[in-house]
Jmol script that loads the backbone (N, CA, C; Angstrom):
load data "model"
ATOM      1  N   MET A   1      25.143 167.956-185.480  1.00  0.00           N
ATOM      2  CA  MET A   1      25.914 168.451-186.617  1.00  0.00           C
ATOM      3  C   MET A   1      27.375 168.009-186.516  1.00  0.00           C
ATOM      4  N   LYS A   2      27.886 167.989-185.281  1.00  0.00           N
ATOM      5  CA  LYS A   2      29.275 167.605-185.078  1.00  0.00           C
ATOM      6  C   LYS A   2      29.506 166.154-185.507  1.00  0.00           C
ATOM      7  N   LEU A   3      28.553 165.269-185.182  1.00  0.00           N
ATOM      8  CA  LEU A   3      28.688 163.862-185.557  1.00  0.00           C
ATOM      9  C   LEU A   3      28.683 163.690-187.074  1.00  0.00           C
ATOM     10  N   ILE A   4      27.866 164.467-187.757  1.00  0.00           N
ATOM     11  CA  ILE A   4      27.806 164.382-189.222  1.00  0.00           C
ATOM     12  C   ILE A   4      29.135 164.827-189.823  1.00  0.00           C
ATOM     13  N   ARG A   5      29.718 165.892-189.272  1.00  0.00           N
ATOM     14  CA  ARG A   5      31.011 166.369-189.761  1.00  0.00           C
ATOM     15  C   ARG A   5      32.104 165.321-189.519  1.00  0.00           C
ATOM     16  N   GLN A   6      32.074 164.698-188.336  1.00  0.00           N
ATOM     17  CA  GLN A   6      33.069 163.674-188.022  1.00  0.00           C
ATOM     18  C   GLN A   6      32.908 162.455-188.914  1.00  0.00           C
ATOM     19  N   LEU A   7      31.671 162.030-189.116  1.00  0.00           N
ATOM     20  CA  LEU A   7      31.406 160.897-189.991  1.00  0.00           C
ATOM     21  C   LEU A   7      31.804 161.231-191.428  1.00  0.00           C
ATOM     22  N   GLY A   8      31.570 162.464-191.841  1.00  0.00           N
ATOM     23  CA  GLY A   8      31.979 162.906-193.174  1.00  0.00           C
ATOM     24  C   GLY A   8      33.493 162.865-193.348  1.00  0.00           C
ATOM     25  N   LEU A   9      34.223 163.244-192.304  1.00  0.00           N
ATOM     26  CA  LEU A   9      35.681 163.198-192.361  1.00  0.00           C
ATOM     27  C   LEU A   9      36.170 161.758-192.517  1.00  0.00           C
ATOM     28  N   LEU A  10      35.592 160.846-191.730  1.00  0.00           N
ATOM     29  CA  LEU A  10      35.972 159.435-191.837  1.00  0.00           C
ATOM     30  C   LEU A  10      35.589 158.866-193.200  1.00  0.00           C
ATOM     31  N   ALA A  11      34.429 159.268-193.712  1.00  0.00           N
ATOM     32  CA  ALA A  11      33.994 158.810-195.038  1.00  0.00           C
ATOM     33  C   ALA A  11      34.919 159.354-196.128  1.00  0.00           C
ATOM     34  N   LEU A  12      35.369 160.594-195.972  1.00  0.00           N
ATOM     35  CA  LEU A  12      36.297 161.185-196.939  1.00  0.00           C
ATOM     36  C   LEU A  12      37.617 160.410-196.963  1.00  0.00           C
ATOM     37  N   ILE A  13      38.116 160.041-195.787  1.00  0.00           N
ATOM     38  CA  ILE A  13      39.357 159.261-195.718  1.00  0.00           C
ATOM     39  C   ILE A  13      39.168 157.909-196.404  1.00  0.00           C
ATOM     40  N   LEU A  14      38.027 157.267-196.167  1.00  0.00           N
ATOM     41  CA  LEU A  14      37.751 155.991-196.824  1.00  0.00           C
ATOM     42  C   LEU A  14      37.612 156.179-198.337  1.00  0.00           C
ATOM     43  N   PHE A  15      36.967 157.261-198.762  1.00  0.00           N
ATOM     44  CA  PHE A  15      36.803 157.545-200.190  1.00  0.00           C
ATOM     45  C   PHE A  15      38.161 157.750-200.866  1.00  0.00           C
ATOM     46  N   VAL A  16      39.047 158.495-200.203  1.00  0.00           N
ATOM     47  CA  VAL A  16      40.390 158.733-200.753  1.00  0.00           C
ATOM     48  C   VAL A  16      41.166 157.420-200.841  1.00  0.00           C
ATOM     49  N   SER A  17      41.068 156.603-199.803  1.00  0.00           N
ATOM     50  CA  SER A  17      41.797 155.330-199.832  1.00  0.00           C
ATOM     51  C   SER A  17      41.223 154.389-200.894  1.00  0.00           C
ATOM     52  N   GLU A  18      39.910 154.402-201.064  1.00  0.00           N
ATOM     53  CA  GLU A  18      39.287 153.585-202.121  1.00  0.00           C
ATOM     54  C   GLU A  18      39.775 154.047-203.494  1.00  0.00           C
ATOM     55  N   GLY A  19      39.833 155.346-203.683  1.00  0.00           N
ATOM     56  CA  GLY A  19      40.337 155.883-204.946  1.00  0.00           C
ATOM     57  C   GLY A  19      41.791 155.523-205.192  1.00  0.00           C
ATOM     58  N   ALA A  20      42.606 155.577-204.140  1.00  0.00           N
ATOM     59  CA  ALA A  20      44.027 155.236-204.280  1.00  0.00           C
ATOM     60  C   ALA A  20      44.203 153.767-204.642  1.00  0.00           C
ATOM     61  N   VAL A  21      43.414 152.903-204.019  1.00  0.00           N
ATOM     62  CA  VAL A  21      43.504 151.464-204.317  1.00  0.00           C
ATOM     63  C   VAL A  21      43.122 151.206-205.768  1.00  0.00           C
ATOM     64  N   GLN A  22      42.049 151.849-206.229  1.00  0.00           N
ATOM     65  CA  GLN A  22      41.603 151.664-207.617  1.00  0.00           C
ATOM     66  C   GLN A  22      42.587 152.283-208.611  1.00  0.00           C
ATOM     67  N   LEU A  23      43.053 153.491-208.312  1.00  0.00           N
ATOM     68  CA  LEU A  23      43.922 154.221-209.229  1.00  0.00           C
ATOM     69  C   LEU A  23      45.280 153.561-209.396  1.00  0.00           C
ATOM     70  N   PHE A  24      45.856 153.105-208.283  1.00  0.00           N
ATOM     71  CA  PHE A  24      47.200 152.534-208.319  1.00  0.00           C
ATOM     72  C   PHE A  24      47.214 151.004-208.288  1.00  0.00           C
ATOM     73  N   SER A  25      46.042 150.383-208.345  1.00  0.00           N
ATOM     74  CA  SER A  25      45.919 148.913-208.307  1.00  0.00           C
ATOM     75  C   SER A  25      46.703 148.325-207.130  1.00  0.00           C
ATOM     76  N   LEU A  26      46.495 148.903-205.950  1.00  0.00           N
ATOM     77  CA  LEU A  26      47.213 148.448-204.755  1.00  0.00           C
ATOM     78  C   LEU A  26      46.668 147.098-204.297  1.00  0.00           C
ATOM     79  N   PRO A  27      47.543 146.235-203.786  1.00  0.00           N
ATOM     80  CA  PRO A  27      47.109 144.891-203.381  1.00  0.00           C
ATOM     81  C   PRO A  27      46.590 144.815-201.947  1.00  0.00           C
ATOM     82  N   ILE A  28      46.143 145.933-201.400  1.00  0.00           N
ATOM     83  CA  ILE A  28      45.599 145.922-200.040  1.00  0.00           C
ATOM     84  C   ILE A  28      44.182 146.473-200.063  1.00  0.00           C
ATOM     85  N   PRO A  29      43.337 146.044-199.119  1.00  0.00           N
ATOM     86  CA  PRO A  29      41.961 146.561-199.084  1.00  0.00           C
ATOM     87  C   PRO A  29      41.937 148.054-198.764  1.00  0.00           C
ATOM     88  N   ALA A  30      40.952 148.735-199.304  1.00  0.00           N
ATOM     89  CA  ALA A  30      40.833 150.178-199.100  1.00  0.00           C
ATOM     90  C   ALA A  30      40.610 150.522-197.630  1.00  0.00           C
ATOM     91  N   ASN A  31      39.883 149.679-196.884  1.00  0.00           N
ATOM     92  CA  ASN A  31      39.654 150.008-195.482  1.00  0.00           C
ATOM     93  C   ASN A  31      40.948 149.930-194.674  1.00  0.00           C
ATOM     94  N   VAL A  32      41.854 149.030-195.039  1.00  0.00           N
ATOM     95  CA  VAL A  32      43.145 148.951-194.352  1.00  0.00           C
ATOM     96  C   VAL A  32      43.979 150.183-194.698  1.00  0.00           C
ATOM     97  N   LEU A  33      44.004 150.559-195.958  1.00  0.00           N
ATOM     98  CA  LEU A  33      44.722 151.766-196.365  1.00  0.00           C
ATOM     99  C   LEU A  33      44.121 152.991-195.681  1.00  0.00           C
ATOM    100  N   GLY A  34      42.802 153.014-195.534  1.00  0.00           N
ATOM    101  CA  GLY A  34      42.147 154.123-194.851  1.00  0.00           C
ATOM    102  C   GLY A  34      42.556 154.221-193.390  1.00  0.00           C
ATOM    103  N   MET A  35      42.696 153.084-192.723  1.00  0.00           N
ATOM    104  CA  MET A  35      43.148 153.102-191.326  1.00  0.00           C
ATOM    105  C   MET A  35      44.583 153.601-191.222  1.00  0.00           C
ATOM    106  N   VAL A  36      45.428 153.194-192.174  1.00  0.00           N
ATOM    107  CA  VAL A  36      46.814 153.676-192.187  1.00  0.00           C
ATOM    108  C   VAL A  36      46.831 155.178-192.445  1.00  0.00           C
ATOM    109  N   LEU A  37      46.026 155.626-193.388  1.00  0.00           N
ATOM    110  CA  LEU A  37      45.943 157.057-193.689  1.00  0.00           C
ATOM    111  C   LEU A  37      45.451 157.844-192.477  1.00  0.00           C
ATOM    112  N   LEU A  38      44.423 157.341-191.801  1.00  0.00           N
ATOM    113  CA  LEU A  38      43.920 158.010-190.596  1.00  0.00           C
ATOM    114  C   LEU A  38      44.986 158.048-189.521  1.00  0.00           C
ATOM    115  N   PHE A  39      45.722 156.963-189.353  1.00  0.00           N
ATOM    116  CA  PHE A  39      46.810 156.920-188.370  1.00  0.00           C
ATOM    117  C   PHE A  39      47.856 157.982-188.673  1.00  0.00           C
ATOM    118  N   VAL A  40      48.251 158.089-189.940  1.00  0.00           N
ATOM    119  CA  VAL A  40      49.249 159.091-190.335  1.00  0.00           C
ATOM    120  C   VAL A  40      48.710 160.501-190.092  1.00  0.00           C
ATOM    121  N   LEU A  41      47.453 160.731-190.442  1.00  0.00           N
ATOM    122  CA  LEU A  41      46.860 162.058-190.230  1.00  0.00           C
ATOM    123  C   LEU A  41      46.780 162.408-188.747  1.00  0.00           C
ATOM    124  N   LEU A  42      46.487 161.423-187.910  1.00  0.00           N
ATOM    125  CA  LEU A  42      46.447 161.665-186.467  1.00  0.00           C
ATOM    126  C   LEU A  42      47.849 161.925-185.905  1.00  0.00           C
ATOM    127  N   CYS A  43      48.831 161.167-186.366  1.00  0.00           N
ATOM    128  CA  CYS A  43      50.209 161.327-185.878  1.00  0.00           C
ATOM    129  C   CYS A  43      50.811 162.665-186.293  1.00  0.00           C
ATOM    130  N   THR A  44      50.458 163.128-187.480  1.00  0.00           N
ATOM    131  CA  THR A  44      51.012 164.396-187.965  1.00  0.00           C
ATOM    132  C   THR A  44      50.237 165.603-187.455  1.00  0.00           C
ATOM    133  N   GLY A  45      49.094 165.368-186.844  1.00  0.00           N
ATOM    134  CA  GLY A  45      48.302 166.469-186.305  1.00  0.00           C
ATOM    135  C   GLY A  45      47.370 167.115-187.316  1.00  0.00           C
ATOM    136  N   VAL A  46      47.329 166.598-188.533  1.00  0.00           N
ATOM    137  CA  VAL A  46      46.411 167.141-189.533  1.00  0.00           C
ATOM    138  C   VAL A  46      44.975 166.929-189.059  1.00  0.00           C
ATOM    139  N   VAL A  47      44.711 165.743-188.513  1.00  0.00           N
ATOM    140  CA  VAL A  47      43.419 165.437-187.898  1.00  0.00           C
ATOM    141  C   VAL A  47      43.667 165.303-186.401  1.00  0.00           C
ATOM    142  N   LYS A  48      42.903 166.006-185.624  1.00  0.00           N
ATOM    143  CA  LYS A  48      43.027 165.931-184.160  1.00  0.00           C
ATOM    144  C   LYS A  48      42.096 164.842-183.633  1.00  0.00           C
ATOM    145  N   GLU A  49      42.458 164.291-182.487  1.00  0.00           N
ATOM    146  CA  GLU A  49      41.638 163.246-181.878  1.00  0.00           C
ATOM    147  C   GLU A  49      40.215 163.744-181.633  1.00  0.00           C
ATOM    148  N   ASP A  50      40.085 164.991-181.222  1.00  0.00           N
ATOM    149  CA  ASP A  50      38.763 165.561-180.955  1.00  0.00           C
ATOM    150  C   ASP A  50      37.917 165.677-182.231  1.00  0.00           C
ATOM    151  N   ASP A  51      38.576 165.669-183.408  1.00  0.00           N
ATOM    152  CA  ASP A  51      37.855 165.777-184.671  1.00  0.00           C
ATOM    153  C   ASP A  51      37.044 164.529-184.991  1.00  0.00           C
ATOM    154  N   ILE A  52      37.366 163.399-184.341  1.00  0.00           N
ATOM    155  CA  ILE A  52      36.666 162.141-184.649  1.00  0.00           C
ATOM    156  C   ILE A  52      36.216 161.396-183.391  1.00  0.00           C
ATOM    157  N   ARG A  53      36.399 161.981-182.221  1.00  0.00           N
ATOM    158  CA  ARG A  53      36.176 161.269-180.961  1.00  0.00           C
ATOM    159  C   ARG A  53      34.764 160.688-180.816  1.00  0.00           C
ATOM    160  N   GLU A  54      33.725 161.481-180.989  1.00  0.00           N
ATOM    161  CA  GLU A  54      32.363 161.005-180.753  1.00  0.00           C
ATOM    162  C   GLU A  54      31.962 159.891-181.729  1.00  0.00           C
ATOM    163  N   THR A  55      32.311 160.060-182.996  1.00  0.00           N
ATOM    164  CA  THR A  55      31.970 159.042-183.986  1.00  0.00           C
ATOM    165  C   THR A  55      32.751 157.762-183.739  1.00  0.00           C
ATOM    166  N   ALA A  56      34.028 157.886-183.397  1.00  0.00           N
ATOM    167  CA  ALA A  56      34.839 156.704-183.094  1.00  0.00           C
ATOM    168  C   ALA A  56      34.289 155.983-181.861  1.00  0.00           C
ATOM    169  N   ASP A  57      33.895 156.739-180.842  1.00  0.00           N
ATOM    170  CA  ASP A  57      33.299 156.130-179.644  1.00  0.00           C
ATOM    171  C   ASP A  57      32.005 155.397-179.988  1.00  0.00           C
ATOM    172  N   PHE A  58      31.191 155.994-180.852  1.00  0.00           N
ATOM    173  CA  PHE A  58      29.945 155.343-181.262  1.00  0.00           C
ATOM    174  C   PHE A  58      30.231 154.007-181.939  1.00  0.00           C
ATOM    175  N   PHE A  59      31.163 154.002-182.896  1.00  0.00           N
ATOM    176  CA  PHE A  59      31.494 152.758-183.592  1.00  0.00           C
ATOM    177  C   PHE A  59      32.075 151.728-182.632  1.00  0.00           C
ATOM    178  N   TYR A  60      32.905 152.179-181.719  1.00  0.00           N
ATOM    179  CA  TYR A  60      33.513 151.257-180.755  1.00  0.00           C
ATOM    180  C   TYR A  60      32.456 150.637-179.850  1.00  0.00           C
ATOM    181  N   GLN A  61      31.528 151.448-179.366  1.00  0.00           N
ATOM    182  CA  GLN A  61      30.497 150.961-178.447  1.00  0.00           C
ATOM    183  C   GLN A  61      29.497 150.042-179.153  1.00  0.00           C
ATOM    184  N   ASN A  62      29.365 150.149-180.450  1.00  0.00           N
ATOM    185  CA  ASN A  62      28.411 149.337-181.206  1.00  0.00           C
ATOM    186  C   ASN A  62      29.087 148.363-182.147  1.00  0.00           C
ATOM    187  N   MET A  63      30.322 147.996-181.852  1.00  0.00           N
ATOM    188  CA  MET A  63      31.093 147.125-182.728  1.00  0.00           C
ATOM    189  C   MET A  63      30.402 145.776-182.954  1.00  0.00           C
ATOM    190  N   ALA A  64      29.835 145.204-181.908  1.00  0.00           N
ATOM    191  CA  ALA A  64      29.181 143.898-182.040  1.00  0.00           C
ATOM    192  C   ALA A  64      28.033 143.971-183.046  1.00  0.00           C
ATOM    193  N   PHE A  65      27.296 145.065-183.040  1.00  0.00           N
ATOM    194  CA  PHE A  65      26.184 145.242-183.977  1.00  0.00           C
ATOM    195  C   PHE A  65      26.669 145.209-185.424  1.00  0.00           C
ATOM    196  N   PHE A  66      27.836 145.797-185.680  1.00  0.00           N
ATOM    197  CA  PHE A  66      28.358 145.834-187.042  1.00  0.00           C
ATOM    198  C   PHE A  66      28.960 144.499-187.464  1.00  0.00           C
ATOM    199  N   LEU A  67      29.301 143.637-186.516  1.00  0.00           N
ATOM    200  CA  LEU A  67      29.882 142.339-186.847  1.00  0.00           C
ATOM    201  C   LEU A  67      28.831 141.247-187.032  1.00  0.00           C
ATOM    202  N   VAL A  68      27.581 141.501-186.651  1.00  0.00           N
ATOM    203  CA  VAL A  68      26.527 140.493-186.786  1.00  0.00           C
ATOM    204  C   VAL A  68      26.324 140.070-188.241  1.00  0.00           C
ATOM    205  N   PRO A  69      26.236 140.981-189.210  1.00  0.00           N
ATOM    206  CA  PRO A  69      26.046 140.539-190.604  1.00  0.00           C
ATOM    207  C   PRO A  69      27.176 139.646-191.116  1.00  0.00           C
ATOM    208  N   VAL A  70      28.402 139.938-190.718  1.00  0.00           N
ATOM    209  CA  VAL A  70      29.535 139.117-191.146  1.00  0.00           C
ATOM    210  C   VAL A  70      29.401 137.712-190.570  1.00  0.00           C
ATOM    211  N   THR A  71      29.065 137.631-189.301  1.00  0.00           N
ATOM    212  CA  THR A  71      28.907 136.330-188.652  1.00  0.00           C
ATOM    213  C   THR A  71      27.773 135.543-189.294  1.00  0.00           C
ATOM    214  N   CYS A  72      26.656 136.196-189.546  1.00  0.00           N
ATOM    215  CA  CYS A  72      25.528 135.512-190.201  1.00  0.00           C
ATOM    216  C   CYS A  72      25.906 135.047-191.599  1.00  0.00           C
ATOM    217  N   GLY A  73      26.656 135.854-192.317  1.00  0.00           N
ATOM    218  CA  GLY A  73      27.106 135.462-193.645  1.00  0.00           C
ATOM    219  C   GLY A  73      27.997 134.234-193.606  1.00  0.00           C
ATOM    220  N   LEU A  74      28.864 134.168-192.607  1.00  0.00           N
ATOM    221  CA  LEU A  74      29.712 132.984-192.456  1.00  0.00           C
ATOM    222  C   LEU A  74      28.883 131.749-192.147  1.00  0.00           C
ATOM    223  N   LEU A  75      27.873 131.910-191.305  1.00  0.00           N
ATOM    224  CA  LEU A  75      27.026 130.766-190.967  1.00  0.00           C
ATOM    225  C   LEU A  75      26.224 130.285-192.179  1.00  0.00           C
ATOM    226  N   VAL A  76      25.743 131.214-192.980  1.00  0.00           N
ATOM    227  CA  VAL A  76      24.964 130.856-194.168  1.00  0.00           C
ATOM    228  C   VAL A  76      25.841 130.111-195.180  1.00  0.00           C
ATOM    229  N   GLU A  77      27.076 130.556-195.331  1.00  0.00           N
ATOM    230  CA  GLU A  77      27.973 129.968-196.332  1.00  0.00           C
ATOM    231  C   GLU A  77      28.844 128.856-195.769  1.00  0.00           C
ATOM    232  N   ALA A  78      28.582 128.408-194.542  1.00  0.00           N
ATOM    233  CA  ALA A  78      29.414 127.371-193.911  1.00  0.00           C
ATOM    234  C   ALA A  78      29.444 126.089-194.727  1.00  0.00           C
ATOM    235  N   GLY A  79      28.369 125.775-195.412  1.00  0.00           N
ATOM    236  CA  GLY A  79      28.317 124.564-196.221  1.00  0.00           C
ATOM    237  C   GLY A  79      29.335 124.556-197.346  1.00  0.00           C
ATOM    238  N   GLN A  80      29.694 125.727-197.843  1.00  0.00           N
ATOM    239  CA  GLN A  80      30.666 125.809-198.929  1.00  0.00           C
ATOM    240  C   GLN A  80      32.086 125.547-198.455  1.00  0.00           C
ATOM    241  N   LEU A  81      32.299 125.648-197.150  1.00  0.00           N
ATOM    242  CA  LEU A  81      33.635 125.364-196.625  1.00  0.00           C
ATOM    243  C   LEU A  81      33.971 123.885-196.761  1.00  0.00           C
ATOM    244  N   GLY A  82      32.961 123.034-196.643  1.00  0.00           N
ATOM    245  CA  GLY A  82      33.155 121.596-196.804  1.00  0.00           C
ATOM    246  C   GLY A  82      34.231 121.048-195.897  1.00  0.00           C
ATOM    247  N   GLY A  83      35.205 120.366-196.470  1.00  0.00           N
ATOM    248  CA  GLY A  83      36.285 119.757-195.708  1.00  0.00           C
ATOM    249  C   GLY A  83      37.285 120.758-195.172  1.00  0.00           C
ATOM    250  N   SER A  84      37.173 122.009-195.578  1.00  0.00           N
ATOM    251  CA  SER A  84      38.113 123.039-195.131  1.00  0.00           C
ATOM    252  C   SER A  84      37.661 123.716-193.843  1.00  0.00           C
ATOM    253  N   ALA A  85      36.529 123.315-193.300  1.00  0.00           N
ATOM    254  CA  ALA A  85      35.986 123.985-192.115  1.00  0.00           C
ATOM    255  C   ALA A  85      36.956 123.927-190.944  1.00  0.00           C
ATOM    256  N   LEU A  86      37.568 122.783-190.705  1.00  0.00           N
ATOM    257  CA  LEU A  86      38.494 122.648-189.586  1.00  0.00           C
ATOM    258  C   LEU A  86      39.717 123.543-189.791  1.00  0.00           C
ATOM    259  N   ALA A  87      40.236 123.564-191.000  1.00  0.00           N
ATOM    260  CA  ALA A  87      41.383 124.431-191.294  1.00  0.00           C
ATOM    261  C   ALA A  87      40.998 125.900-191.126  1.00  0.00           C
ATOM    262  N   PHE A  88      39.805 126.262-191.573  1.00  0.00           N
ATOM    263  CA  PHE A  88      39.332 127.635-191.434  1.00  0.00           C
ATOM    264  C   PHE A  88      39.249 128.039-189.960  1.00  0.00           C
ATOM    265  N   ILE A  89      38.685 127.170-189.142  1.00  0.00           N
ATOM    266  CA  ILE A  89      38.557 127.450-187.703  1.00  0.00           C
ATOM    267  C   ILE A  89      39.934 127.551-187.057  1.00  0.00           C
ATOM    268  N   LEU A  90      40.832 126.651-187.409  1.00  0.00           N
ATOM    269  CA  LEU A  90      42.181 126.676-186.853  1.00  0.00           C
ATOM    270  C   LEU A  90      42.913 127.962-187.233  1.00  0.00           C
ATOM    271  N   ILE A  91      42.810 128.353-188.492  1.00  0.00           N
ATOM    272  CA  ILE A  91      43.445 129.594-188.947  1.00  0.00           C
ATOM    273  C   ILE A  91      42.847 130.792-188.216  1.00  0.00           C
ATOM    274  N   ALA A  92      41.533 130.813-188.042  1.00  0.00           N
ATOM    275  CA  ALA A  92      40.881 131.914-187.338  1.00  0.00           C
ATOM    276  C   ALA A  92      41.365 132.000-185.888  1.00  0.00           C
ATOM    277  N   LEU A  93      41.477 130.863-185.223  1.00  0.00           N
ATOM    278  CA  LEU A  93      41.938 130.856-183.829  1.00  0.00           C
ATOM    279  C   LEU A  93      43.396 131.296-183.716  1.00  0.00           C
ATOM    280  N   VAL A  94      44.252 130.742-184.571  1.00  0.00           N
ATOM    281  CA  VAL A  94      45.671 131.091-184.519  1.00  0.00           C
ATOM    282  C   VAL A  94      45.881 132.564-184.840  1.00  0.00           C
ATOM    283  N   SER A  95      45.191 133.071-185.863  1.00  0.00           N
ATOM    284  CA  SER A  95      45.365 134.476-186.226  1.00  0.00           C
ATOM    285  C   SER A  95      44.816 135.398-185.143  1.00  0.00           C
ATOM    286  N   THR A  96      43.746 134.999-184.470  1.00  0.00           N
ATOM    287  CA  THR A  96      43.206 135.810-183.376  1.00  0.00           C
ATOM    288  C   THR A  96      44.202 135.896-182.232  1.00  0.00           C
ATOM    289  N   VAL A  97      44.767 134.774-181.860  1.00  0.00           N
ATOM    290  CA  VAL A  97      45.779 134.765-180.788  1.00  0.00           C
ATOM    291  C   VAL A  97      46.987 135.602-181.200  1.00  0.00           C
ATOM    292  N   ALA A  98      47.413 135.481-182.454  1.00  0.00           N
ATOM    293  CA  ALA A  98      48.556 136.268-182.930  1.00  0.00           C
ATOM    294  C   ALA A  98      48.258 137.764-182.856  1.00  0.00           C
ATOM    295  N   VAL A  99      47.050 138.160-183.237  1.00  0.00           N
ATOM    296  CA  VAL A  99      46.678 139.580-183.168  1.00  0.00           C
ATOM    297  C   VAL A  99      46.681 140.063-181.723  1.00  0.00           C
ATOM    298  N   TYR A 100      46.150 139.266-180.809  1.00  0.00           N
ATOM    299  CA  TYR A 100      46.173 139.632-179.392  1.00  0.00           C
ATOM    300  C   TYR A 100      47.602 139.828-178.898  1.00  0.00           C
ATOM    301  N   LEU A 101      48.478 138.893-179.230  1.00  0.00           N
ATOM    302  CA  LEU A 101      49.858 138.966-178.757  1.00  0.00           C
ATOM    303  C   LEU A 101      50.599 140.169-179.343  1.00  0.00           C
ATOM    304  N   VAL A 102      50.447 140.376-180.641  1.00  0.00           N
ATOM    305  CA  VAL A 102      51.129 141.500-181.291  1.00  0.00           C
ATOM    306  C   VAL A 102      50.588 142.833-180.768  1.00  0.00           C
ATOM    307  N   THR A 103      49.283 142.922-180.605  1.00  0.00           N
ATOM    308  CA  THR A 103      48.686 144.154-180.085  1.00  0.00           C
ATOM    309  C   THR A 103      49.160 144.427-178.665  1.00  0.00           C
ATOM    310  N   GLY A 104      49.167 143.389-177.840  1.00  0.00           N
ATOM    311  CA  GLY A 104      49.644 143.552-176.458  1.00  0.00           C
ATOM    312  C   GLY A 104      51.085 144.007-176.412  1.00  0.00           C
ATOM    313  N   ARG A 105      51.936 143.417-177.231  1.00  0.00           N
ATOM    314  CA  ARG A 105      53.354 143.802-177.270  1.00  0.00           C
ATOM    315  C   ARG A 105      53.497 145.242-177.769  1.00  0.00           C
ATOM    316  N   ALA A 106      52.732 145.615-178.772  1.00  0.00           N
ATOM    317  CA  ALA A 106      52.796 146.981-179.300  1.00  0.00           C
ATOM    318  C   ALA A 106      52.372 147.993-178.238  1.00  0.00           C
ATOM    319  N   VAL A 107      51.330 147.676-177.480  1.00  0.00           N
ATOM    320  CA  VAL A 107      50.882 148.580-176.412  1.00  0.00           C
ATOM    321  C   VAL A 107      51.971 148.727-175.357  1.00  0.00           C
ATOM    322  N   LEU A 108      52.590 147.626-174.967  1.00  0.00           N
ATOM    323  CA  LEU A 108      53.664 147.695-173.977  1.00  0.00           C
ATOM    324  C   LEU A 108      54.834 148.538-174.482  1.00  0.00           C
ATOM    325  N   LEU A 109      55.195 148.367-175.742  1.00  0.00           N
ATOM    326  CA  LEU A 109      56.289 149.158-176.306  1.00  0.00           C
ATOM    327  C   LEU A 109      55.927 150.638-176.386  1.00  0.00           C
ATOM    328  N   LEU A 110      54.698 150.934-176.785  1.00  0.00           N
ATOM    329  CA  LEU A 110      54.280 152.337-176.886  1.00  0.00           C
ATOM    330  C   LEU A 110      54.188 153.005-175.524  1.00  0.00           C
ATOM    331  N   GLN A 111      53.861 152.245-174.491  1.00  0.00           N
ATOM    332  CA  GLN A 111      53.795 152.815-173.147  1.00  0.00           C
ATOM    333  C   GLN A 111      55.175 153.210-172.641  1.00  0.00           C
ATOM    334  N   LYS A 112      56.221 152.592-173.161  1.00  0.00           N
ATOM    335  CA  LYS A 112      57.592 152.903-172.729  1.00  0.00           C
ATOM    336  C   LYS A 112      58.152 154.125-173.424  1.00  0.00           C
ATOM    337  N   LEU A 113      57.515 154.560-174.520  1.00  0.00           N
ATOM    338  CA  LEU A 113      57.993 155.732-175.242  1.00  0.00           C
ATOM    339  C   LEU A 113      57.779 156.980-174.404  1.00  0.00           C
ATOM    340  N   PRO A 114      58.735 157.895-174.469  1.00  0.00           N
ATOM    341  CA  PRO A 114      58.557 159.166-173.728  1.00  0.00           C
ATOM    342  C   PRO A 114      57.444 159.987-174.363  1.00  0.00           C
ATOM    343  N   ARG A 115      56.678 160.639-173.526  1.00  0.00           N
ATOM    344  CA  ARG A 115      55.576 161.476-174.026  1.00  0.00           C
ATOM    345  C   ARG A 115      56.040 162.907-174.199  1.00  0.00           C
ATOM    346  N   LYS A 116      55.415 163.602-175.128  1.00  0.00           N
ATOM    347  CA  LYS A 116      55.742 165.007-175.352  1.00  0.00           C
ATOM    348  C   LYS A 116      55.392 165.802-174.104  1.00  0.00           C
ATOM    349  N   GLY A 117      56.333 166.637-173.676  1.00  0.00           N
ATOM    350  CA  GLY A 117      56.080 167.506-172.533  1.00  0.00           C
ATOM    351  C   GLY A 117      56.196 166.815-171.195  1.00  0.00           C
ATOM    352  N   ALA A 118      56.533 165.532-171.189  1.00  0.00           N
ATOM    353  CA  ALA A 118      56.649 164.810-169.913  1.00  0.00           C
ATOM    354  C   ALA A 118      58.001 165.123-169.292  1.00  0.00           C
ATOM    355  N   ARG A 119      58.013 165.281-167.983  1.00  0.00           N
ATOM    356  CA  ARG A 119      59.258 165.541-167.250  1.00  0.00           C
ATOM    357  C   ARG A 119      60.013 164.252-167.066  1.00  0.00           C
ATOM    358  N   ARG A 120      61.307 164.374-167.062  1.00  0.00           N
ATOM    359  CA  ARG A 120      62.148 163.181-166.871  1.00  0.00           C
ATOM    360  C   ARG A 120      62.772 163.218-165.513  1.00  0.00           C
TER     361      ARG A 120
END
end "model"
wireframe off; spacefill off
backbone 0.3
color backbone group
């Protein structure tokens, strides 16, 4: 029952973000807005980490399973890339490296922030 409630909470956040994107004609995908909304809710304490922990762990542990359809779709449609295949691969590699670097730097910066209740 707890997993269903957690999944329902995540689905509600996605539903709200989808509605906001449609209502306000926002130029960003609803799933990205949903992640930002979830981040804000977690930071403000409206949603606690324990409220989504098990469902988030499940998705994290099975991430490869959820990426298989996307990969297969890319392989099926590879012929449509034509002469752009090399550019597509290069962009994918460069953007992946950029995400790794930015994420690593963000983690290092966040680790330097003082924690609540920590002694100095």
